[in-house]
Residue, then its C-alpha position, 0 to 999 in steps of 0.5 A: m604763519k607765512k605759509e598760511g598767508c601764502i595759501r590765503l593769497v593764492a586762494a584769493s587770487l584763484f577766486f578773483t580770477g574765476l570771478f573775472a572769467f565768469t563775469l567776462g563770459t556772462g557779459l559776452s553771452a548777454q551781448y546777444a541775449g534773446w537771439t535764437i540761433p538753431e543748433g548748427g546755424k553758426d556753421e551754415k554757409s552761404p549757398i551764393a557765390s559773391p560776384p559783383a552782381v551779387s554784391a550790387k543786389g546785396k547793397a540794394l537790399f541793404g539800402t532798402n531794408c537795413q540802412k535806416c537803422h544800420g547806416p549807409a556804411g553799416q556802422g549802426d548810425g542810421p537815422d532810425s537807430n536810436g543807438a540800438a543798431a549794431d555796428l556791422t563793421d565792428e571787428f569784435r562781431i565778426e567772429l561772433n557772427p559768421e554768415g550762418v548767424l547773420h542769416h538767422k538774425v536777419w531772417n528771424g530778427h530780434p523784435p522789437e529792436m530788429p524786425a524779422f525779414k522772413s515775411t518780406l525777403t526770400k531766403e536767397e535774398v537774405w543770403t545775398l544780403v549776408e554776402y554784402l554784409k561780409a563785404l562791409r566787414q573788409p578793412 
């Protein structure tokens, strides 16, 4: 009887561990449901160096195009956010959103929550904006 009880306990533990892992994985993937990042997009690197002039231009682009939702510091607290805009400074998002992913998200958007900027910004401007977003992440 004791052996049977141990087997049941181990089986139940494995089941709940698997269920927890599945739930956690599902929650993380649902975090960005609807975003279309092409294969290899995550690994794309910015072709733009990040001197102070680029940072200033990126900040201006951010102020014009992003600040109304993401707020002046990129924390998702802009006046048009309605709680839907991401906190771009959140450490959790840094690993999930390398520069290639940021570029594709800005370029293609996620309507209706986030507009696509491919019709209003050039690819170079989006990369410049990405360089500024990377600077916002610095502690």
